[in-house]
MIGUMI-668925 format. One line per 3 residues: number of its first residue (from 1); their letters; for each residue x, y, z negated of N, C-alpha, C. Coordinates in pm, 1 decimal, decimal comma. Example, Ala and Ser with C-alpha at 12.3 -4.5 7.8 and 13.67 -1.06 7.14 Angstrom:
% MIGUMI-668925
1) AS) 1319,0 -569,0 -780,0 1230,0 -450,0 -780,0 1320,0 -330,0 -780,0 | 1285,0 -225,0 -708,0 1367,0 -106,0 -714,0 1290,0 3,0 -787,0 $
This chain:
% MIGUMI-668925
1) XXX) -1912,8 -350,5 6253,9 -1787,4 -296,0 6300,8 -1693,7 -287,5 6175,8 | -1573,7 -333,8 6197,7 -1469,6 -337,7 6096,8 -1382,3 -210,4 6095,6 | -1375,9 -153,8 5979,6 -1298,9 -33,0 5968,6 -1154,8 -76,1 5942,8 $
4) XXX) -1063,9 14,1 6003,3 -927,1 -29,4 6005,7 -849,1 -1,1 5866,6 | -876,5 110,5 5806,3 -820,3 148,4 5675,3 -912,2 226,3 5591,1 | -880,3 252,8 5473,0 -957,1 343,3 5371,5 -911,9 489,2 5408,8 $
7) XXX) -1000,3 583,6 5338,0 -946,8 715,6 5341,9 -828,3 741,3 5274,5 | -736,4 832,5 5311,7 -603,8 856,8 5244,7 -622,3 923,8 5116,8 | -738,2 999,3 5089,7 -761,2 1052,1 4961,7 -822,7 960,2 4863,3 $
10) XXX) -865,6 837,6 4898,3 -921,3 742,0 4797,3 -832,4 616,3 4809,9 | -782,0 572,0 4690,7 -702,3 454,0 4680,4 -786,0 332,3 4715,2 | -706,4 239,1 4771,6 -760,8 112,4 4824,8 -804,2 35,5 4702,9 $
13) XXX) -914,7 -39,6 4711,5 -968,6 -129,5 4617,8 -921,1 -269,7 4630,7 | -832,5 -313,2 4549,8 -773,7 -457,4 4570,7 -827,9 -557,8 4466,4 | -950,4 -527,6 4420,5 -1012,4 -612,8 4325,4 -923,5 -629,8 4197,4 $
16) XXX) -870,2 -517,1 4164,5 -787,3 -522,0 4033,8 -867,4 -460,0 3917,5 | -877,6 -525,4 3815,3 -947,4 -467,6 3687,8 -884,1 -343,2 3646,5 | -969,2 -272,7 3563,0 -921,4 -151,1 3502,6 -836,9 -177,4 3382,0 $
19) XXX) -766,8 -80,0 3323,4 -682,7 -104,6 3211,7 -752,7 -157,0 3082,8 | -884,5 -172,4 3093,8 -964,1 -220,0 2979,4 -919,8 -361,8 2948,9 | -850,3 -435,8 3042,0 -785,6 -560,9 3014,5 -719,4 -569,7 2881,0 $
22) XXX) -647,6 -451,6 2843,6 -570,9 -456,9 2725,0 -661,2 -483,2 2611,8 | -787,5 -448,8 2599,0 -868,9 -449,2 2494,8 -895,5 -596,9 2444,6 | -899,3 -691,5 2536,3 -933,8 -831,2 2517,2 -827,9 -927,5 2518,5 $
25) XXX) -701,1 -882,0 2523,2 -584,3 -969,3 2545,6 -586,7 -1073,6 2422,7 | -585,8 -1013,1 2301,5 -565,4 -1098,0 2184,0 -705,4 -1125,5 2106,8 | -816,7 -1110,3 2158,2 -938,4 -1131,3 2092,6 -959,9 -1290,2 2080,1 $
28) XXX) -922,3 -1362,6 2173,4 -942,4 -1502,3 2155,8 -853,5 -1571,6 2045,4 | -739,5 -1526,5 2054,9 -648,8 -1576,9 1939,9 -696,8 -1542,5 1808,6 | -753,5 -1411,8 1795,0 -801,7 -1370,2 1655,4 -911,2 -1446,5 1616,7 $
31) XXX) -1010,2 -1470,1 1719,7 -1126,6 -1563,5 1680,3 -1085,7 -1685,6 1643,0 | -989,5 -1760,1 1705,3 -944,5 -1895,2 1681,9 -876,3 -1897,9 1538,4 | -792,3 -1791,2 1512,9 -725,0 -1787,5 1376,9 -826,9 -1770,9 1270,1 $
34) XXX) -932,6 -1694,5 1287,7 -1037,3 -1670,1 1189,7 -1103,9 -1795,8 1174,3 | -1129,5 -1886,2 1266,8 -1194,1 -2009,6 1259,7 -1111,4 -2102,3 1176,5 | -976,0 -2096,6 1196,5 -888,0 -2172,2 1124,3 -886,8 -2139,7 969,1 $
37) XXX) -897,6 -2022,5 949,9 -912,2 -1975,4 800,2 -1050,3 -2029,0 746,1 | -1156,6 -2026,4 827,3 -1276,1 -2081,3 776,0 -1277,4 -2226,9 743,6 | -1194,5 -2298,3 824,9 -1170,4 -2443,8 811,0 -1101,1 -2476,4 673,7 $
40) XXX) -993,7 -2386,2 638,8 -935,0 -2392,1 513,5 -1023,3 -2358,5 395,9 | -1092,6 -2243,5 412,9 -1177,1 -2192,1 299,1 -1284,4 -2301,7 271,0 | -1339,6 -2365,6 364,1 -1444,2 -2465,7 363,2 -1393,9 -2598,0 305,4 $
43) XXX) -1273,2 -2619,9 278,8 -1215,6 -2734,3 219,4 -1251,3 -2756,1 82,7 | -1228,6 -2878,6 26,0 -1246,6 -2911,8 -117,1 -1153,8 -2851,1 -204,1 | -1197,8 -2768,6 -300,6 -1105,0 -2704,9 -405,1 -1076,5 -2802,8 -511,2 $
46) XXX) -964,6 -2840,8 -542,6 -929,2 -2929,9 -656,2 -936,3 -2850,4 -788,6 | -1016,4 -2878,1 -871,8 -1032,8 -2795,7 -1005,9 -891,3 -2781,0 -1082,5 | -867,1 -2666,9 -1139,0 -747,3 -2648,4 -1222,3 -618,6 -2655,5 -1150,9 $
49) XXX) -616,4 -2665,3 -1022,5 -484,5 -2669,8 -950,4 -463,7 -2554,8 -855,4 | -568,9 -2487,1 -808,6 -555,3 -2382,1 -716,4 -536,3 -2432,1 -574,8 | -542,0 -2555,0 -560,7 -524,1 -2611,7 -428,2 -662,2 -2644,8 -361,9 $
52) XXX) -651,4 -2645,0 -225,7 -775,0 -2683,3 -142,4 -733,2 -2813,7 -63,3 | -822,8 -2901,7 -62,9 -808,1 -3021,7 8,5 -880,8 -2996,9 151,7 | -812,4 -3010,4 256,1 -872,5 -2998,3 384,3 -841,2 -3130,4 472,0 $
55) XXX) -912,4 -3142,9 588,1 -884,7 -3247,1 678,7 -776,2 -3217,0 767,4 | -675,6 -3309,2 770,6 -562,7 -3276,9 864,1 -616,7 -3256,9 997,9 | -714,3 -3349,0 1043,0 -753,9 -3344,6 1190,4 -817,6 -3208,8 1219,1 $
58) XXX) -896,7 -3157,3 1114,6 -957,6 -3028,2 1151,8 -858,4 -2919,1 1168,0 | -768,9 -2915,3 1086,6 -655,1 -2802,4 1097,2 -575,5 -2819,8 1222,0 | -526,5 -2954,5 1249,4 -449,1 -2968,4 1372,5 -533,0 -2943,7 1496,4 $
61) XXX) -661,9 -2983,1 1498,9 -742,3 -2953,1 1618,6 -759,1 -2808,3 1637,9 | -782,7 -2732,3 1536,9 -785,1 -2590,8 1549,6 -661,9 -2523,0 1602,2 | -547,0 -2581,9 1552,8 -419,7 -2526,5 1594,6 -393,0 -2565,9 1730,9 $
64) XXX) -438,6 -2682,0 1791,9 -446,1 -2717,0 1918,5 -536,7 -2622,3 2007,8 | -645,1 -2571,8 1960,6 -720,6 -2482,6 2031,0 -646,2 -2347,1 2034,0 | -583,0 -2303,0 1923,9 -502,5 -2183,0 1949,6 -396,6 -2197,1 2045,6 $
67) XXX) -323,4 -2306,5 2041,6 -214,4 -2334,5 2130,2 -280,2 -2339,5 2284,3 | -384,7 -2393,6 2297,9 -447,7 -2406,1 2435,8 -484,2 -2267,2 2480,7 | -520,8 -2173,5 2396,6 -565,4 -2041,8 2431,3 -447,7 -1938,2 2470,6 $
70) XXX) -329,7 -1993,7 2434,7 -212,9 -1910,1 2472,2 -191,5 -1883,5 2612,0 | -200,6 -1996,3 2707,3 -181,6 -1978,8 2840,3 -291,4 -1869,8 2903,5 | -416,2 -1874,2 2867,4 -517,1 -1779,8 2896,9 -468,3 -1646,0 2864,9 $
73) XXX) -415,5 -1621,2 2747,2 -373,2 -1487,8 2707,0 -263,2 -1438,6 2798,5 | -154,0 -1525,8 2824,1 -56,1 -1503,2 2911,4 -113,6 -1471,5 3063,6 | -211,0 -1540,5 3095,7 -267,3 -1524,7 3231,5 -331,1 -1373,8 3240,6 $
76) XXX) -406,9 -1343,2 3127,0 -458,9 -1209,4 3130,2 -365,8 -1098,7 3122,5 | -245,9 -1119,8 3047,8 -138,2 -1018,8 3039,9 -70,6 -1020,3 3179,9 | -69,4 -1122,5 3257,0 -13,2 -1114,7 3390,0 -105,1 -1020,9 3482,5 $
79) XXX) -236,5 -1039,7 3445,3 -328,4 -962,0 3524,7 -313,6 -819,6 3500,8 | -271,5 -789,4 3374,8 -245,1 -645,9 3339,8 -117,5 -612,4 3397,7 | -26,7 -692,5 3414,8 102,8 -660,9 3494,2 72,5 -642,0 3633,4 $
82) XXX) -3,4 -721,4 3692,1 -36,2 -702,5 3827,4 -114,5 -564,7 3850,0 | -190,5 -526,5 3751,9 -254,8 -402,2 3770,6 -155,8 -288,0 3752,6 | -54,9 -296,6 3671,1 52,9 -190,9 3667,4 137,7 -197,1 3795,3 $
85) XXX) 154,3 -318,9 3851,1 218,0 -322,7 3984,6 139,1 -251,1 4091,1 | 7,7 -265,7 4071,8 -83,0 -192,7 4176,6 -75,3 -43,4 4155,8 | -59,5 1,0 4025,8 -38,5 142,5 4009,8 100,8 192,8 4070,5 $
88) XXX) 202,4 101,2 4055,9 333,2 131,9 4095,1 335,0 150,5 4252,4 | 254,5 56,1 4305,3 254,4 46,7 4466,2 181,0 173,2 4505,3 | 57,8 194,7 4428,9 -9,3 314,1 4466,5 61,3 446,1 4463,0 $
91) XXX) 140,0 462,9 4347,6 222,3 577,4 4323,0 320,2 589,1 4436,7 | 390,3 477,3 4476,3 495,6 484,9 4579,7 433,1 527,1 4708,7 | 310,7 470,5 4737,7 243,7 508,3 4853,5 208,9 669,5 4856,4 $
94) XXX) 159,5 711,3 4729,5 133,9 849,8 4724,8 257,1 930,9 4742,9 | 358,9 877,0 4691,0 498,9 958,3 4703,4 529,7 965,4 4851,4 | 518,4 840,7 4916,3 549,0 842,8 5057,4 459,5 941,0 5138,7 $
97) XXX) 337,0 936,6 5099,9 243,2 1027,0 5178,5 284,8 1175,8 5145,0 | 328,2 1209,5 5014,4 365,9 1333,8 4988,4 498,1 1374,2 5069,6 | 585,1 1269,1 5065,6 708,9 1294,3 5149,7 676,0 1336,1 5293,8 $
100) XXX) 589,1 1248,8 5349,7 564,2 1266,1 5484,2 495,0 1393,3 5512,4 | 399,2 1419,9 5435,4 319,9 1551,8 5441,3 417,9 1676,9 5422,9 | 498,0 1657,6 5328,7 612,0 1774,2 5319,8 698,9 1782,7 5437,3 $
103) XXX) 736,8 1671,6 5496,8 823,8 1684,1 5616,8 739,7 1754,8 5729,5 | 612,5 1701,0 5752,5 535,5 1761,0 5850,8 512,5 1905,3 5835,2 | 483,8 1950,7 5712,6 454,0 2083,2 5694,3 588,6 2167,2 5708,2 $
106) XXX) 694,7 2102,2 5665,7 828,6 2183,9 5681,0 857,3 2199,1 5837,7 | 835,4 2089,3 5912,6 860,1 2095,6 6050,3 770,0 2197,0 6115,4 | 648,7 2210,7 6071,1 539,0 2288,4 6142,5 545,5 2437,7 6102,4 $
109) XXX) 564,4 2460,0 5976,1 564,0 2603,5 5925,0 698,2 2666,2 5902,1 | 796,5 2598,3 5880,8 920,1 2637,6 5853,5 1023,7 2618,9 5969,9 | 1069,6 2719,0 6024,0 1159,4 2713,5 6138,4 1309,5 2715,6 6090,2 $
112) XXX) 1338,2 2778,9 5979,2 1468,7 2787,1 5943,0 1523,4 2669,1 5880,2 | 1652,3 2634,5 5907,9 1714,8 2502,6 5851,8 1719,4 2513,5 5707,4 | 1743,7 2626,6 5642,4 1749,2 2629,5 5499,8 1622,4 2583,2 5429,0 $
115) XXX) 1503,4 2643,7 5480,4 1386,1 2609,3 5423,9 1334,4 2460,9 5440,0 | 1381,8 2417,9 5553,6 1355,2 2275,1 5595,6 1432,0 2180,4 5503,3 | 1554,5 2198,7 5487,0 1645,1 2122,1 5408,4 1603,7 2140,8 5257,5 $
118) XXX) 1544,7 2244,8 5213,6 1508,9 2263,7 5079,2 1390,1 2176,0 5057,9 | 1290,4 2177,2 5153,0 1168,9 2097,6 5145,8 1200,2 1944,6 5137,8 | 1297,4 1902,9 5227,3 1335,0 1766,7 5222,8 1394,9 1727,4 5081,9 $
121) XXX) 1478,4 1815,9 5038,1 1552,8 1795,4 4907,4 1436,1 1774,4 4787,8 | 1336,8 1865,9 4794,8 1236,1 1854,5 4701,2 1157,5 1724,3 4714,2 | 1127,6 1684,2 4840,1 1057,0 1558,4 4861,5 1142,3 1443,1 4812,6 $
124) XXX) 1257,5 1443,1 4848,0 1353,1 1323,7 4803,4 1361,4 1331,2 4643,5 | 1365,7 1439,7 4587,3 1374,5 1447,9 4433,7 1234,8 1392,1 4375,8 | 1132,2 1428,1 4436,0 992,7 1383,0 4399,1 984,9 1224,7 4404,5 $
127) XXX) 1043,9 1172,5 4516,5 1040,7 1029,1 4539,1 1124,6 958,2 4434,6 | 1238,1 1012,1 4416,4 1327,8 948,1 4314,6 1261,0 958,9 4180,2 | 1209,1 1068,3 4139,2 1141,8 1076,2 4009,9 1026,2 979,0 4001,4 $
130) XXX) 959,5 961,4 4097,8 831,1 876,5 4092,0 888,6 731,6 4085,5 | 988,6 684,1 4157,5 1041,9 554,1 4150,9 1103,5 524,0 4011,4 | 1169,9 622,2 3952,8 1220,3 609,0 3815,2 1117,3 576,5 3719,0 $
133) XXX) 1005,0 652,8 3730,6 890,1 643,3 3629,4 827,9 499,3 3651,9 | 814,6 465,3 3782,0 751,7 342,0 3803,5 835,1 220,2 3753,0 | 964,3 234,2 3762,0 1052,4 135,1 3723,5 1054,2 120,7 3567,4 $
136) XXX) 1050,8 237,7 3499,5 1045,8 242,7 3353,0 913,1 176,5 3312,5 | 807,2 210,4 3380,2 669,5 153,6 3341,4 670,4 -1,2 3358,9 | 732,1 -52,2 3464,3 736,7 -188,4 3482,2 812,9 -264,0 3368,5 $
139) XXX) 929,0 -208,4 3343,4 1015,9 -263,7 3236,7 946,6 -266,0 3096,6 | 876,7 -155,5 3073,3 805,0 -149,9 2934,2 697,4 -259,1 2930,7 | 632,2 -269,0 3048,8 525,3 -366,9 3036,4 576,1 -509,0 3034,1 $
142) XXX) 683,6 -551,6 3091,7 744,8 -680,9 3075,3 793,2 -690,2 2938,1 | 854,7 -589,1 2868,2 901,4 -613,7 2732,9 786,9 -626,6 2635,9 | 671,9 -551,2 2655,3 557,9 -565,0 2575,6 496,3 -705,8 2583,5 $
145) XXX) 492,2 -757,0 2702,5 436,6 -888,8 2731,4 515,8 -988,6 2660,2 | 651,1 -985,1 2669,1 743,2 -1091,5 2608,5 739,9 -1076,1 2456,9 | 725,5 -960,1 2390,0 711,8 -948,1 2255,1 580,8 -990,5 2203,4 $
148) XXX) 474,2 -976,9 2269,6 340,5 -1025,4 2230,2 343,2 -1174,7 2240,7 | 408,1 -1245,6 2336,1 420,0 -1392,6 2337,7 485,8 -1451,6 2235,3 | 598,3 -1387,3 2189,7 688,7 -1428,1 2089,4 612,5 -1416,5 1947,8 $
151) XXX) 543,1 -1316,8 1939,3 469,6 -1292,1 1817,7 356,5 -1400,4 1798,2 | 284,9 -1423,9 1903,7 177,5 -1526,8 1890,5 236,6 -1663,3 1871,3 | 349,1 -1689,6 1929,0 407,2 -1823,2 1906,6 455,1 -1843,9 1760,6 $
154) XXX) 522,7 -1733,2 1717,4 578,2 -1732,0 1577,0 461,7 -1751,4 1472,0 | 342,6 -1682,9 1495,8 240,2 -1682,3 1397,3 175,5 -1831,5 1408,8 | 165,0 -1886,8 1524,6 106,9 -2023,3 1538,2 196,8 -2125,8 1467,9 $
157) XXX) 321,1 -2132,9 1490,3 409,5 -2202,0 1432,7 418,0 -2194,3 1274,0 | 408,8 -2077,4 1245,0 405,1 -2056,8 1076,4 286,3 -2110,3 1024,0 | 173,5 -2089,9 1091,1 46,4 -2145,2 1028,6 58,6 -2292,9 1032,8 $
160) XXX) 105,6 -2364,0 1134,8 118,8 -2504,6 1141,0 208,9 -2548,2 1030,7 | 319,4 -2489,1 1012,2 412,8 -2537,7 902,8 353,1 -2516,4 763,2 | 271,6 -2408,2 747,1 206,6 -2387,7 617,3 95,0 -2489,8 587,0 $
163) XXX) 13,3 -2529,7 697,7 -81,2 -2632,5 687,6 -23,3 -2765,7 655,2 | 96,3 -2803,3 722,9 146,7 -2926,7 687,2 212,8 -2934,2 556,0 | 267,1 -2823,7 498,9 328,0 -2817,4 356,8 200,3 -2834,0 258,2 $
166) XXX) 102,8 -2759,7 290,8 -15,1 -2777,7 191,4 -75,1 -2913,9 191,8 | -83,7 -2972,6 314,6 -129,8 -3104,8 308,4 -31,7 -3214,5 233,1 | 94,9 -3187,8 244,3 192,1 -3277,8 171,2 170,7 -3258,3 28,6 $
169) XXX) 159,7 -3122,8 -24,5 150,3 -3097,4 -157,7 26,6 -3166,6 -215,1 | -85,3 -3149,1 -143,1 -214,6 -3219,5 -187,1 -196,4 -3367,5 -199,1 | -128,8 -3435,1 -108,3 -105,1 -3564,4 -102,7 -30,5 -3616,5 -226,4 $
172) XXX) 78,2 -3545,5 -257,7 154,6 -3573,3 -374,3 79,3 -3547,9 -496,0 | -1,4 -3454,7 -507,9 -76,2 -3428,9 -630,9 -182,9 -3546,9 -650,3 | -241,5 -3593,5 -537,6 -343,2 -3699,2 -543,8 -260,8 -3834,6 -583,2 $
175) XXX) -140,0 -3860,2 -533,2 -84,0 -3971,0 -565,7 -35,5 -3970,2 -724,5 | -0,6 -3860,9 -764,8 47,6 -3848,4 -913,7 -74,5 -3864,9 -998,4 | -199,0 -3812,4 -956,7 -319,3 -3821,0 -1040,5 -356,2 -3970,4 -1042,1 $
178) XXX) -350,6 -4038,4 -926,2 -379,8 -4188,6 -925,3 -288,8 -4256,3 -1014,7 | -153,5 -4230,8 -1008,8 -66,0 -4302,7 -1081,7 -85,5 -4276,5 -1235,2 | -123,5 -4169,7 -1281,1 -142,8 -4131,9 -1421,4 -278,8 -4211,0 -1455,4 $
181) XXX) -376,3 -4207,5 -1367,8 -510,2 -4277,9 -1410,0 -484,9 -4424,3 -1419,4 | -410,0 -4484,0 -1330,9 -384,0 -4630,6 -1342,9 -295,8 -4667,9 -1463,5 | -203,2 -4575,7 -1495,1 -117,7 -4611,2 -1618,3 -203,8 -4599,0 -1739,7 $
184) XXX) -305,9 -4503,4 -1744,3 -387,4 -4504,6 -1863,7 -477,3 -4627,1 -1871,7 | -525,5 -4661,4 -1760,6 -608,7 -4795,1 -1749,7 -535,8 -4916,0 -1796,9 | -407,2 -4907,1 -1754,3 -314,0 -5032,3 -1793,5 -296,6 -5030,1 -1929,6 $
187) XXX) -274,6 -4923,3 -2008,2 -261,7 -4916,8 -2154,5 -387,3 -4965,0 -2227,6 | -502,4 -4925,7 -2179,5 -623,2 -4956,7 -2224,3 -643,2 -5109,3 -2222,9 | -612,9 -5166,9 -2105,9 -625,8 -5308,6 -2080,6 -537,8 -5391,3 -2177,8 $
190) XXX) -415,7 -5339,6 -2188,0 -319,6 -5405,6 -2286,9 -374,1 -5423,4 -2423,7 | -431,2 -5299,5 -2467,5 -482,3 -5286,1 -2603,3 -599,3 -5382,3 -2626,0 | -684,9 -5390,7 -2512,9 -807,6 -5490,0 -2517,0 -758,9 -5628,0 -2515,4 $
193) XXX) -646,5 -5660,7 -2442,5 -596,6 -5794,2 -2446,3 -539,9 -5826,8 -2570,3 | -476,7 -5738,6 -2639,0 -411,9 -5772,0 -2774,2 -522,3 -5792,4 -2876,6 | -633,9 -5716,3 -2859,7 -752,5 -5732,9 -2958,0 -816,0 -5880,8 -2938,7 $
196) XXX) -829,3 -5917,6 -2814,7 -879,6 -6059,1 -2779,8 -782,7 -6166,2 -2832,2 | -656,6 -6143,6 -2808,6 -562,2 -6240,5 -2870,6 -559,4 -6262,0 -3009,2 | -572,3 -6144,0 -3084,7 -581,5 -6147,8 -3222,4 -710,8 -6207,2 -3283,4 $
199) XXX) -821,3 -6193,3 -3198,3 -950,8 -6252,7 -3237,1 -929,6 -6409,2 -3218,3 | -875,6 -6449,7 -3112,5 -862,0 -6596,7 -3099,3 -769,3 -6656,6 -3206,2 | -671,2 -6577,7 -3241,9 -583,6 -6643,3 -3345,5 -660,4 -6650,0 -3486,8 $
202) XXX) -752,0 -6567,4 -3501,3 -820,2 -6560,7 -3637,2 -930,0 -6674,4 -3624,8 | -977,4 -6708,5 -3503,1 -1076,1 -6822,2 -3491,7 -1016,0 -6974,3 -3492,4 | -876,4 -6971,0 -3493,3 -816,0 -7112,8 -3492,9 -835,2 -7168,4 -3636,7 $
205) XXX) -865,7 -7305,3 -3644,4 -881,5 -7371,8 -3783,9 -751,4 -7373,5 -3859,9 | -760,0 -7370,2 -3989,1 -636,5 -7375,6 -4079,9 -577,6 -7518,8 -4071,4 | -443,8 -7521,3 -4113,6 -374,9 -7649,0 -4106,9 -437,8 -7741,4 -4219,0 $
208) XXX) -434,6 -7881,8 -4193,1 -491,0 -7981,2 -4288,2 -396,7 -7998,3 -4395,9 | -455,5 -8014,4 -4529,8 -373,6 -8034,5 -4650,6 -299,9 -8177,5 -4639,6 | -342,9 -8265,2 -4557,1 -271,0 -8412,4 -4541,9 -176,2 -8418,5 -4449,3 $
211) XXX) -92,6 -8309,3 -4432,2 25,5 -8313,9 -4352,5 -9,0 -8326,7 -4194,1 | -129,1 -8261,1 -4174,0 -176,0 -8269,6 -4031,1 -256,9 -8384,0 -3992,8 | -291,6 -8486,3 -4094,0 -367,1 -8597,7 -4063,5 -513,9 -8568,1 -4078,6 $
214) XXX) -602,1 -8639,5 -3997,9 -742,7 -8629,6 -4009,9 -788,5 -8697,3 -4142,7 | -900,6 -8669,9 -4194,1 -940,9 -8739,8 -4338,5 -949,3 -8886,9 -4327,2 | -996,8 -8936,0 -4201,2 -1006,8 -9096,3 -4180,8 -851,8 -9144,5 -4194,8 $
217) XXX) -764,2 -9074,4 -4118,9 -625,9 -9141,4 -4122,7 -558,0 -9116,3 -4267,7 | -591,6 -9018,0 -4334,1 -548,9 -8994,5 -4477,0 -592,8 -9106,0 -4571,2 | -719,8 -9144,5 -4551,8 -782,7 -9249,3 -4632,6 -707,3 -9385,9 -4598,2 $
220) XXX) -677,3 -9410,1 -4474,5 -608,0 -9534,8 -4429,6 -458,8 -9540,4 -4474,3 | -410,3 -9419,1 -4492,3 -260,6 -9412,5 -4516,1 -250,6 -9316,3 -4643,1 | -274,4 -9370,2 -4764,4 -277,0 -9298,4 -4880,4 -131,4 -9230,6 -4916,8 $
223) XXX) -15,9 -9295,2 -4872,1 104,6 -9242,9 -4892,1 146,3 -9119,9 -4814,5 | 35,8 -9094,9 -4718,0 76,6 -8968,4 -4649,4 167,4 -8996,6 -4518,5 | 186,4 -9105,9 -4496,6 284,1 -9141,1 -4381,3 195,2 -9124,0 -4246,9 $
226) XXX) 260,9 -9078,4 -4156,7 183,6 -9045,7 -4019,7 180,2 -9177,4 -3942,3 | 70,9 -9200,9 -3876,4 68,3 -9326,8 -3803,4 136,2 -9302,9 -3670,0 | 242,0 -9380,3 -3646,4 322,1 -9336,9 -3531,8 254,2 -9407,9 -3403,9 $
229) XXX) 153,4 -9491,7 -3414,7 102,1 -9558,4 -3306,3 14,3 -9473,4 -3233,3 | -54,4 -9367,2 -3294,7 -131,9 -9270,5 -3234,3 -47,8 -9151,3 -3182,8 | -80,1 -9096,7 -3074,1 1,8 -8981,7 -3021,5 -59,1 -8867,9 -3099,3 $
232) XXX) 27,8 -8768,6 -3117,3 -5,6 -8631,2 -3187,4 -85,3 -8557,2 -3087,1 | -199,7 -8505,6 -3143,1 -294,3 -8423,0 -3076,2 -232,5 -8273,6 -3071,7 | -227,9 -8211,1 -2952,8 -182,9 -8068,0 -2957,0 -279,9 -7986,2 -3012,1 $
235) XXX) -227,6 -7879,5 -3093,0 -314,8 -7776,9 -3154,8 -373,1 -7688,3 -3052,8 | -504,6 -7665,5 -3069,6 -575,0 -7576,8 -2983,9 -535,2 -7426,3 -3014,1 | -520,3 -7356,3 -2913,0 -499,4 -7205,0 -2928,2 -615,3 -7120,2 -2912,2 $
């Protein structure tokens, strides 16, 4: 048998979670940010520079995880807002019930018009006060939700910019280190090349005392005249 409605003294259960939803709204983001810090701390520390070399993909992947968790946080915050809306509706229902009960009691027990009017005024004032409190609660919840969303977005963007700046600094330092290392290697190679060239010059034979003629040619040409019929051999270096 299906019951038509719940008892008026017991609020209806609309499968709305309790206010403990507030406790876990930002736990997921905190865990992801902590994991991002661990990725940075586990990076390779460059000696004497105070810099840490981390993998771009690890940092960017973790930032994507944080960014992906934001919709879940917003969804849970919306659930909190729905719970607040449930409280508002329940309070309005209670107010309506109070007003109805007050009117019935006034019509039943009070015959005088003044007492009836006074009871109606009190009920109207109670309804107005309840509506004002519910409206204020709704506005405060929306403001808190927007502030929380902006704070999370700013923190994620700030961490992303910081990670990119650190990666660029590490890349510049690595390029400068490679440039200095190659420059030193170039100087050493030039010095070694100069030593080799000096050694080769020292190993070259001295010039001949017969005006560059071989001993056989000098014997055939005692005047020291060069034989023009033979081409001149180039000197070896």
